[in-house]
C-alpha positions, 0 to 999 in steps of 0.5 A: 143923834149926835155926831162924832166930834172932828178930829183935830189935824195937827200940822207938823213942818219941816225944817222951813220956814212958812211958805204960802205954797207948801201944801201943809200951808194950802192943807191947813186953810182948806180943813179951817175954809170947810169947819175941820179943826186944825192946828199946825205948829209954828214952823221953825226953819233951818237956822236954830235946829234945836230938836228938843225945842221942836218936838217941844212945841208940838207937845205943846200944841198937842196938849192944847187940843182936847178930844181926837186928834190926828198929825200931818208931817213933812220931811223933818217933821217926821223925823220930829214926830217919832222923837216926840212919839217916844215920850208922849202918852198923847192919843193918836188917831193916826198920822200922815208922814209925808218924805221923811230924809234920812238925816243919818247920810249927809242932806244936799247943799242948804241943808243941815249938815250931820254934825249939824244935826248931831249937834241939834239932837236930831240923831239917831234917828229913832227907830221904835214902832210908833204908838199910833197907827201911820202911813210913811209916804215915799218917793222913788226921787227924793234928793233927801231920802232914798226910797230904800231908807224911807222903807226900811223907816216905815219898817221900823216904825210899825208904819204902812209905806204908800209908794208915791211914785217920783213926786221930788220932795214933795214939796213947791219946789219940786213942783207940788202945792195943793195936795189934794191926797192929802185930804183922802189919808186924813179921812182914812184915820178920821174913823180909825180909834184913838190909840195912846202910847 
């Protein structure tokens, strides 16, 4: 009897450079160590805010993968996935969308301005149902998004909302490195039939 092929996990980072201690970096390493197929979209930082280029990078990575696919996005990566979902026909098993930011209100110092996000093509943030199963991970004290705004996005995307409590932005700055729950959420999607956009 042949074992079913495990879905490839596609890691989509937010507006950051490579960070060794970020849970997505650690997750990719842990999955690879366990023999699980994993591909990461290269981080592009906060300097070049061309949303179309980031969407193209997701598309190139997704199209390079044969077989079932699960997306794991964080922060701005969630918004990138929402933009990408409007144009792709790639079948997706599911998407874990962790702490999407509120790009439609001013962000804290050090983050892009509304004008820069608008010029980069991020706005408006898509508010249409995603064509695949998805979970939105929400924080009660995320400095980049109020809980109600995250819940609204989840509703618009037809995603299930997971209230993680007070976890900040779920990044090293909020005290989070390895995030074991990510693997549990990935397993949640593993045996779900893929949806085609």
